[in-house]
N, CA and C of each residue as an Amber inpcrd file, in Angstrom:
protein
   531
 -38.9830000  36.4150000-167.7200000 -37.8260000  35.5240000-167.7550000
 -37.8500000  34.7740000-169.0880000 -36.7470000  34.8820000-169.7790000
 -36.6460000  34.2090000-171.0760000 -36.1550000  32.7860000-170.8420000
 -36.9500000  31.8300000-171.2810000 -36.6110000  30.4220000-171.0830000
 -36.2060000  29.8190000-172.4240000 -35.0070000  30.1300000-172.8330000
 -34.5230000  29.7010000-174.1410000 -34.4290000  28.1830000-174.2510000
 -34.0430000  27.5220000-173.1640000 -33.9030000  26.0590000-173.1820000
 -35.2400000  25.4000000-173.5070000 -36.2970000  25.8330000-172.8170000
 -37.6250000  25.2710000-173.0740000 -38.1040000  25.6260000-174.4720000
 -37.8260000  26.8560000-174.8940000 -38.2280000  27.2830000-176.2350000
 -37.5740000  26.3870000-177.2780000 -36.2670000  26.1010000-177.1020000
 -35.5600000  25.2320000-178.0540000 -36.1400000  23.8220000-178.0590000
 -36.4840000  23.3050000-176.8830000 -37.0650000  21.9620000-176.7930000
 -38.3880000  21.8970000-177.5550000 -39.2780000  22.8550000-177.2840000
 -40.5870000  22.8590000-177.9480000 -40.4490000  23.0680000-179.4560000
 -39.5250000  23.9340000-179.8360000 -39.3330000  24.1860000-181.2630000
 -38.7790000  22.9460000-181.9630000 -37.8850000  22.2240000-181.3120000
 -37.3600000  20.9830000-181.9030000 -38.4590000  19.9360000-182.0570000
 -39.3420000  19.8330000-181.0530000 -40.4620000  18.8980000-181.1570000
 -41.3960000  19.2990000-182.2990000 -41.7020000  20.5780000-182.3610000
 -42.5860000  21.0760000-183.4210000 -41.9510000  20.8710000-184.7900000
 -40.6570000  21.0900000-184.8810000 -39.9480000  20.8950000-186.1480000
 -40.0550000  19.4400000-186.5910000 -39.8740000  18.5170000-185.6490000
 -39.9910000  17.0970000-185.9780000 -41.3740000  16.7540000-186.5010000
 -42.3850000  17.3050000-185.8850000 -43.7650000  17.0420000-186.3180000
 -43.9850000  17.5840000-187.7280000 -43.5620000  18.8230000-187.9480000
 -43.7300000  19.4380000-189.2830000 -42.9870000  18.6380000-190.3480000
 -41.8140000  18.1330000-190.0210000 -41.0500000  17.3320000-190.9880000
 -41.7510000  16.0020000-191.2650000 -42.3030000  15.3750000-190.2210000
 -42.9960000  14.0920000-190.4110000 -44.2380000  14.2400000-191.2800000
 -44.9790000  15.3340000-191.1200000 -46.2120000  15.4950000-191.9050000
 -45.9580000  16.1730000-193.2570000 -44.7080000  16.5930000-193.4750000
 -44.3670000  17.1730000-194.7760000 -44.8170000  18.6120000-194.9550000
 -45.0040000  19.3320000-193.8600000 -45.4320000  20.7350000-193.9190000
 -44.1960000  21.6260000-194.0470000 -43.7700000  21.8550000-195.2790000
 -42.5500000  22.6250000-195.5430000 -42.6920000  24.0770000-195.0870000
 -43.8600000  24.6350000-195.2850000 -44.0820000  26.0230000-194.8750000
 -43.9850000  26.1540000-193.3530000 -44.6430000  25.2360000-192.6410000
 -44.5750000  25.2350000-191.1830000 -43.1650000  24.9770000-190.6850000
 -42.4590000  24.1010000-191.3930000 -41.0760000  23.7910000-191.0460000
 -40.2080000  25.0580000-191.1730000 -40.3970000  25.7930000-192.2510000
 -39.6230000  27.0220000-192.4700000 -39.9190000  28.0370000-191.3610000
 -41.1660000  28.1470000-190.9620000 -41.5350000  29.0950000-189.9090000
 -40.8810000  28.7170000-188.5800000 -40.8690000  27.4390000-188.2660000
 -40.2430000  26.9900000-187.0170000 -38.7300000  27.2070000-187.0780000
 -38.1270000  26.9330000-188.2320000 -36.6880000  27.1830000-188.3700000
 -36.3750000  28.6710000-188.1770000 -37.2190000  29.5340000-188.7040000
 -37.0350000  30.9730000-188.4930000 -37.1280000  31.2970000-187.0080000
 -38.1370000  30.7540000-186.3330000 -38.2890000  31.0090000-184.8950000
 -37.0840000  30.5010000-184.1080000 -36.5800000  29.3410000-184.5000000
 -35.3950000  28.7900000-183.8330000 -34.1970000  29.7080000-184.0650000
 -34.0550000  30.1880000-185.2920000 -32.9580000  31.1040000-185.5970000
 -33.0670000  32.3850000-184.7810000 -34.2900000  32.9120000-184.6480000
 -34.4750000  34.1300000-183.8540000 -34.1630000  33.8830000-182.3800000
 -34.5070000  32.6810000-181.8980000 -34.1960000  32.3350000-180.5030000
 -32.6870000  32.3040000-180.2950000 -31.9610000  31.6910000-181.2270000
 -30.5010000  31.6550000-181.1080000 -29.9070000  33.0550000-181.2680000
 -30.5030000  33.8720000-182.0890000 -30.0260000  35.2450000-182.2560000
 -30.1680000  36.0230000-180.9580000 -31.3020000  35.8400000-180.2620000
 -31.5050000  36.5070000-178.9780000 -30.5450000  35.9980000-177.9060000
 -30.0690000  34.7540000-178.0700000 -29.1150000  34.1690000-177.1200000
 -27.6750000  34.5470000-177.4770000 -27.5330000  35.4520000-178.4530000
 -26.2160000  35.8800000-178.9300000 -25.4170000  34.7100000-179.4900000
 -26.1010000  33.8660000-180.2550000 -25.4480000  32.7580000-180.9610000
 -25.7500000  32.9340000-182.4540000 -25.1150000  33.9460000-183.0800000
 -25.4630000  34.2580000-184.4700000 -25.1200000  33.1430000-185.4490000
 -24.1070000  32.3480000-185.1440000 -23.7300000  31.2650000-186.0600000
 -24.8740000  30.2710000-186.1980000 -25.4380000  29.8310000-185.0860000
 -26.5640000  28.8950000-185.1310000 -27.8200000  29.5920000-185.6650000
 -27.9750000  30.8670000-185.3040000 -29.1270000  31.6250000-185.8060000
 -29.0890000  31.6570000-187.3270000 -27.9380000  31.9610000-187.8940000
 -27.8040000  32.0300000-189.3530000 -28.0140000  30.6690000-189.9940000
 -27.5470000  29.6230000-189.3460000 -27.7260000  28.2550000-189.8740000
 -29.2140000  27.9310000-190.0120000 -29.9890000  28.1870000-188.9680000
 -31.4190000  27.8720000-188.9970000 -32.1790000  28.7950000-189.9620000
 -31.8150000  30.0620000-189.9620000 -32.5150000  31.0030000-190.8410000
 -32.2310000  30.7220000-192.3130000 -31.0100000  30.3190000-192.6320000
 -30.7090000  29.9820000-194.0330000 -31.4690000  28.7340000-194.4760000
 -31.6200000  27.7660000-193.5720000 -32.4480000  26.5960000-193.8870000
 -33.9010000  27.0320000-194.1100000 -34.3600000  27.9400000-193.2690000
 -35.7320000  28.4470000-193.3970000 -35.9080000  29.1630000-194.7240000
 -34.9080000  29.9310000-195.1320000 -34.9740000  30.6740000-196.3880000
 -35.1040000  29.7300000-197.5810000 -34.3510000  28.6490000-197.5650000
 -34.4210000  27.6640000-198.6600000 -35.8420000  27.0980000-198.7580000
 -36.4280000  26.7300000-197.6230000 -37.7830000  26.1720000-197.6240000
 -38.8270000  27.2130000-198.0160000 -38.6640000  28.4370000-197.5310000
 -39.6330000  29.4940000-197.8740000 -39.6240000  29.7430000-199.3780000
 -38.4500000  29.7070000-199.9680000 -38.3650000  29.8880000-201.4280000
 -39.0070000  28.7120000-202.1600000 -38.8320000  27.5040000-201.6340000
 -39.4510000  26.3260000-202.2650000 -40.9670000  26.3910000-202.2060000
 -41.4930000  26.8950000-201.0940000 -42.9530000  26.9630000-200.9380000
 -43.5200000  28.2640000-201.4990000 -42.6330000  29.1320000-201.9350000
 -43.0350000  30.4140000-202.5380000 -43.8700000  31.2670000-201.5700000
 -43.4840000  31.2140000-200.2870000 -44.1590000  32.0260000-199.2700000
 -43.3880000  33.3380000-199.1390000 -43.8360000  34.3470000-199.8530000
 -43.1130000  35.6150000-199.9160000 -43.1300000  36.3640000-198.5850000
 -44.2230000  36.2690000-197.8580000 -44.2940000  36.9500000-196.5640000
 -43.3060000  36.3270000-195.5850000 -43.2230000  35.0100000-195.5770000
 -42.2590000  34.3240000-194.7130000 -40.8370000  34.6430000-195.1510000
 -40.6110000  34.6650000-196.4530000 -39.2870000  35.0060000-196.9820000
 -38.8820000  36.4120000-196.5140000 -39.8110000  37.3380000-196.5630000
 -39.5620000  38.7080000-196.0940000 -39.1450000  38.7000000-194.6270000
 -39.8540000  37.9390000-193.7900000 -39.5300000  37.8740000-192.3610000
 -38.1740000  37.2240000-192.1180000 -37.8270000  36.2670000-192.9430000
 -36.5180000  35.6170000-192.8110000 -35.4130000  36.6200000-193.1650000
 -35.6170000  37.4200000-194.2040000 -34.6280000  38.4490000-194.5440000
 -34.4110000  39.3910000-193.3640000 -35.5000000  39.7590000-192.6920000
 -35.3990000  40.6350000-191.5250000 -34.5930000  39.9500000-190.4270000
 -34.8620000  38.6790000-190.1800000 -34.1180000  37.9190000-189.1660000
 -32.6520000  37.7680000-189.5230000 -32.3880000  37.4970000-190.7930000
 -30.9900000  37.3680000-191.2310000 -30.2510000  38.6980000-191.0560000
 -30.9110000  39.7840000-191.3740000 -30.3000000  41.0990000-191.1990000
 -29.9150000  41.3220000-189.7370000 -30.8430000  40.9890000-188.8560000
 -30.5900000  41.1480000-187.4230000 -29.4480000  40.2410000-186.9580000
 -29.4600000  38.9850000-187.3890000 -28.4200000  38.0360000-186.9670000
 -27.0400000  38.4670000-187.4800000 -26.9700000  38.9220000-188.7210000
 -25.6810000  39.3850000-189.2520000 -25.2110000  40.6410000-188.5230000
 -26.1580000  41.5040000-188.1610000 -25.7830000  42.7100000-187.4190000
 -25.2170000  42.3360000-186.0520000 -25.8390000  41.3690000-185.3950000
 -25.3600000  40.9150000-184.0770000 -23.9790000  40.2650000-184.1700000
 -23.7130000  39.6590000-185.3360000 -22.4060000  39.0120000-185.4880000
 -21.3430000  39.9830000-185.9830000 -21.7510000  41.2350000-186.2230000
 -20.7910000  42.2500000-186.6460000 -20.5410000  42.2770000-188.1410000
 -21.2890000  41.5180000-188.9070000 -21.1200000  41.4940000-190.3680000
 -22.1210000  42.4760000-190.9760000 -21.7690000  43.7460000-190.9080000
 -22.6930000  44.8040000-191.2980000 -22.9970000  44.8180000-192.7910000
 -22.0380000  44.4050000-193.6260000 -22.3160000  44.3530000-195.0690000
 -23.4200000  43.3470000-195.3670000 -23.3090000  42.1730000-194.7610000
 -24.3540000  41.1560000-194.9550000 -25.6670000  41.6030000-194.3140000
 -25.5760000  42.2590000-193.1530000 -26.7810000  42.7590000-192.4920000
 -27.5000000  43.7490000-193.3980000 -26.7370000  44.6410000-194.0200000
 -27.3280000  45.6280000-194.9230000 -27.9330000  44.9480000-196.1530000
 -27.2280000  43.9470000-196.6730000 -27.7240000  43.2080000-197.8490000
 -29.0960000  42.5960000-197.5580000 -29.2310000  41.9340000-196.4140000
 -30.5040000  41.2870000-196.0900000 -31.5680000  42.3020000-195.6590000
 -31.1290000  43.4080000-195.0690000 -32.0970000  44.4480000-194.7370000
 -32.6910000  45.0350000-196.0170000 -31.8340000  45.2590000-197.0050000
 -32.3340000  45.7740000-198.2860000 -33.2880000  44.7650000-198.9370000
 -32.9450000  43.4730000-198.8540000 -33.8350000  42.4360000-199.4030000
 -35.1680000  42.4420000-198.6600000 -35.0970000  42.6450000-197.3360000
 -36.3210000  42.7210000-196.5210000 -37.1900000  43.8960000-196.9650000
 -36.5820000  45.0770000-197.1010000 -37.3330000  46.2720000-197.4960000
 -37.9150000  46.1080000-198.8900000 -37.1220000  45.5710000-199.8080000
 -37.5850000  45.3590000-201.1780000 -38.7780000  44.3910000-201.2020000
 -38.6760000  43.3080000-200.4520000 -39.7550000  42.3230000-200.3980000
 -40.9910000  42.9270000-199.7390000 -40.7760000  43.6870000-198.6700000
 -41.9110000  44.3220000-197.9770000 -42.6260000  45.2870000-198.9280000
 -41.8350000  46.1130000-199.6300000 -42.4390000  47.0560000-200.5830000
 -43.1620000  46.3240000-201.7030000 -42.5690000  45.2420000-202.1620000
 -43.1910000  44.4530000-203.2330000 -44.5240000  43.8790000-202.7740000
 -44.5480000  43.3600000-201.5440000 -45.7870000  42.7860000-201.0150000
 -46.8380000  43.8710000-200.7900000 -46.4050000  45.0430000-200.3450000
 -47.3450000  46.1560000-200.1550000 -47.9060000  46.5820000-201.5030000
 -47.0120000  46.6870000-202.5080000 -47.4720000  47.0580000-203.8490000
 -48.4430000  46.0170000-204.3980000 -48.1250000  44.7580000-204.1800000
 -49.0000000  43.6700000-204.6420000 -50.3620000  43.7720000-203.9750000
 -50.3580000  44.0660000-202.6810000 -51.6130000  44.2100000-201.9460000
 -52.3930000  45.4160000-202.4570000 -51.6820000  46.5010000-202.7430000
 -52.3480000  47.6900000-203.2850000 -52.9530000  47.4070000-204.6520000
 -52.2350000  46.6550000-205.4800000 -52.7640000  46.2930000-206.8040000
 -54.0270000  45.4520000-206.6330000 -54.0150000  44.5370000-205.6790000
 -55.2000000  43.7140000-205.4180000 -56.3710000  44.5760000-204.9720000
 -56.0840000  45.5420000-204.0900000 -57.1510000  46.4180000-203.6090000
 -57.7120000  47.2700000-204.7410000 -56.8210000  47.8040000-205.5770000
 -57.2660000  48.6310000-206.7020000 -58.0990000  47.7960000-207.6680000
 -57.6290000  46.5960000-207.9520000 -58.3700000  45.7030000-208.8440000
 -59.7380000  45.3830000-208.2590000 -59.7710000  45.1290000-206.9680000
 -61.0450000  44.8270000-206.3090000 -61.9770000  46.0350000-206.3760000
 -61.4340000  47.2300000-206.1750000 -62.2490000  48.4330000-206.2540000
 -62.7760000  48.6500000-207.6740000 -61.9230000  48.3940000-208.6710000
 -62.3600000  48.5280000-210.0640000 -63.4760000  47.5370000-210.3720000
 -63.2930000  46.3100000-209.9110000 -64.3110000  45.2910000-210.1530000
 -65.6190000  45.6640000-209.4580000 -65.5220000  46.1980000-208.2490000
 -66.7230000  46.6170000-207.5210000 -67.4100000  47.7590000-208.2520000
 -66.6200000  48.6900000-208.7920000 -67.1780000  49.8210000-209.5390000
 -67.9380000  49.3190000-210.7690000 -67.3050000  48.4090000-211.5210000
 -67.9480000  47.8530000-212.7160000 -69.2260000  47.1170000-212.3160000
 -69.1490000  46.3350000-211.2510000 -70.3140000  45.5920000-210.7760000
 -71.4420000  46.5460000-210.3900000 -71.0860000  47.6080000-209.6480000
 -72.1000000  48.5860000-209.2330000 -72.7360000  49.2750000-210.4370000
 -71.9190000  49.6230000-211.4350000 -72.4510000  50.2720000-212.6430000
 -73.3920000  49.3190000-213.3840000 -73.0180000  48.0600000-213.4700000
 -73.8900000  47.0770000-214.1220000 -75.2080000  46.9490000-213.3640000
 -75.1420000  46.9440000-212.0480000 -76.3630000  46.8550000-211.2350000
 -77.2380000  48.0870000-211.4550000 -76.5950000  49.2700000-211.5390000
 -77.3530000  50.4990000-211.7900000 -78.0370000  50.4340000-213.1510000
 -77.3040000  49.9560000-214.1520000 -77.8830000  49.8500000-215.4940000
 -79.0310000  48.8550000-215.5070000 -78.8480000  47.7350000-214.8140000
 -79.9240000  46.7510000-214.7350000 -81.1470000  47.3380000-214.0410000
 -80.9150000  48.0890000-212.9690000 -82.0220000  48.7070000-212.2380000
 -82.7320000  49.7350000-213.1140000 -81.9600000  50.5300000-213.8540000
 -82.5490000  51.5230000-214.7500000 -83.3580000  50.8410000-215.8490000
 -82.7970000  49.7900000-216.4250000 -83.4970000  49.0390000-217.4660000
 -84.7810000  48.4280000-216.9070000 -84.7180000  47.8750000-215.7080000
 -85.9050000  47.2960000-215.0800000 -86.9550000  48.3750000-214.8260000
 -86.5130000  49.5510000-214.3900000 -87.4450000  50.6550000-214.1450000
 -88.1330000  51.0680000-215.4480000 -87.3430000  51.1480000-216.5290000
 -87.9230000  51.5130000-217.8270000 -88.9290000  50.4560000-218.2810000
 -88.5660000  49.1870000-218.0980000 -89.4770000  48.1100000-218.4840000
 -90.7520000  48.1660000-217.6460000 -90.6150000  48.4560000-216.3620000
 -91.7930000  48.5710000-215.4950000 -92.6750000  49.7350000-215.9300000
 -92.0500000  50.8630000-216.2790000 -92.8170000  52.0230000-216.7350000
 -93.5410000  51.7100000-218.0430000 -92.8480000  51.0080000-218.9540000
 -93.4990000  50.6140000-220.2170000 -94.6580000  49.6680000-219.9550000
 -94.4660000  48.7310000-219.0600000 -95.5330000  47.7820000-218.7460000
 -96.7200000  48.5070000-218.1100000 -96.4500000  49.4730000-217.2490000
 -97.5220000  50.2540000-216.6220000 -98.2720000  51.0690000-217.6700000
 -97.5130000  51.7030000-218.5750000 -98.1480000  52.4960000-219.6400000
 -98.9890000  51.6040000-220.5410000 -98.4850000  50.4430000-220.8810000
 -99.2190000  49.5040000-221.7370000-100.4830000  49.0400000-221.0270000
-100.3780000  48.7800000-219.7320000-101.5470000  48.3550000-218.9510000
-102.6040000  49.4560000-218.9170000-102.1620000  50.7010000-218.7350000
-103.1050000  51.8310000-218.7360000-103.7710000  51.9660000-220.1010000
-102.9780000  51.8030000-221.1560000-103.5100000  51.8920000-222.5260000
-104.5770000  50.8220000-222.7360000-104.2980000  49.6120000-222.3100000
-105.2600000  48.5200000-222.4710000-106.5020000  48.7660000-221.6370000
-106.3480000  49.3350000-220.4450000-107.5110000  49.6640000-219.6060000
-108.3840000  50.7170000-220.2830000-107.7340000  51.7190000-220.8760000
-108.4950000  52.7660000-221.5730000-109.2530000  52.1700000-222.7510000
-108.5920000  51.3350000-223.5490000-109.2460000  50.6960000-224.7080000
-110.4080000  49.8300000-224.2360000-110.1890000  49.0510000-223.1910000
-111.2420000  48.1970000-222.6430000-112.4310000  49.0430000-222.1810000
-112.1190000  50.1330000-221.4720000-113.1930000  51.0020000-220.9770000
-113.9810000  51.6240000-222.1370000-113.2980000  52.0130000-223.2340000
-114.0000000  52.5430000-224.4080000-114.9140000  51.4850000-225.0240000
-114.4110000  50.2400000-225.1030000-115.2480000  49.1650000-225.6490000
-116.4670000  48.9310000-224.7630000-116.2770000  48.9470000-223.4590000
-117.4050000  48.7540000-222.5410000-118.3970000  49.9040000-222.6880000
-117.8560000  51.1430000-222.7060000-118.7290000  52.3140000-222.8570000
-119.4630000  52.2480000-224.2060000-118.7700000  51.8670000-225.2690000
-119.3900000  51.7290000-226.5940000-120.4580000  50.6670000-226.5850000
-120.1680000  49.5440000-225.9230000-121.1450000  48.4680000-225.8490000
-122.3840000  48.9400000-225.0880000-122.1680000  49.6600000-223.9870000
-123.2980000  50.1720000-223.2040000-124.1100000  51.1620000-224.0490000
-123.4140000  52.0300000-224.7980000-124.1200000  52.9860000-225.6560000
-124.9370000  52.2650000-226.7280000-124.3540000  51.2530000-227.3390000
-125.0840000  50.4770000-228.3530000-126.2790000  49.7950000-227.7030000
-126.0980000  49.2450000-226.5280000-127.1730000  48.5890000-225.8090000
-128.2790000  49.5910000-225.4560000-127.9060000  50.7680000-224.9970000
-128.8920000  51.7990000-224.6720000-129.6250000  52.2680000-225.9350000
-128.8520000  52.4180000-227.0310000-129.4720000  52.8250000-228.2890000
-130.4700000  51.7670000-228.7470000-130.0980000  50.4970000-228.6190000
-130.9850000  49.4080000-229.0070000-132.2210000  49.3990000-228.1170000
-132.0250000  49.6190000-226.8340000-133.1460000  49.6560000-225.9020000
-134.0620000  50.8550000-226.2310000-133.4540000  51.9680000-226.5260000
-134.2200000  53.1570000-226.8950000-135.0410000  52.9000000-228.1600000
-134.3700000  52.3410000-229.1760000-135.0620000  52.0440000-230.4380000
-136.1910000  51.0440000-230.1890000-135.9320000  50.0310000-229.3950000
-136.9510000  49.0310000-229.0970000-138.1300000  49.6800000-228.3700000
-137.8330000  50.5580000-227.4270000-138.8870000  51.2260000-226.6720000
-139.6890000  52.1530000-227.5730000-139.0040000  52.9230000-228.3940000
-139.6970000  53.8350000-229.3060000-140.5420000  53.0190000-230.2880000
-140.0130000  51.9760000-230.8200000-140.7390000  51.1470000-231.7940000
-141.9660000  50.5230000-231.1470000-141.8190000  50.0960000-229.9070000
-142.9720000  49.4800000-229.2560000-144.0450000  50.5210000-228.9260000
-143.6470000  51.7400000-228.7140000-144.6200000  52.8010000-228.4640000
-145.3420000  53.2100000-229.7770000-144.6240000  53.2130000-230.8300000
-145.1850000  53.6150000-232.1220000-146.0850000  52.5310000-232.6610000
-145.7390000  51.3750000-232.5690000-146.5380000  50.2900000-233.1210000
-147.6920000  49.9700000-232.1870000-148.8520000  49.7200000-232.7490000
-149.9820000  49.3660000-231.8910000-149.7610000  47.9970000-231.2630000
-150.3560000  47.8200000-230.1560000-150.1760000  46.6100000-229.3850000
-150.9200000  45.4360000-229.9660000-151.6840000  45.5660000-230.6120000
-152.4990000  44.4580000-231.0930000-152.0850000  43.9020000-232.4310000
-151.2850000  44.4370000-233.0820000-151.0010000  44.0490000-234.4310000
-149.9720000  43.0150000-234.5040000
């Protein structure tokens, strides 16, 4: 059961609230809803009055999606009133706005995908650079370990040679002298 009377009462209350708080966008949306309610009640004159007010506010707030919906409502209201030329005019505006918003959304998605691609490539390059730096650090560490081990081995050899020489010298030399 469609309760248009109650719908109009609630919409009028909501409209008053939106006007008091200065919410132009909300006001435009309620005016559109009121216009659609009057359109469903076969009162296209009042429907057009409310929708045109909504259109003015939607343009002021630059709400393109709301403007698109108002064009659709105006098209319907003009069609119900038998003004097919005006209905076609607003239907074309609705389609044009819808296509524009879809194109805008597609451009945003493409831009986001491009940005993600660039970001991913930068991350890959950073990861590759980090891997190369890690490999260089590992190679340098191995090189230093090898050099250290050679020094230790050399030191041990010198120590053994010194011990050998000391032992041989002590064997050759008499103990008492």
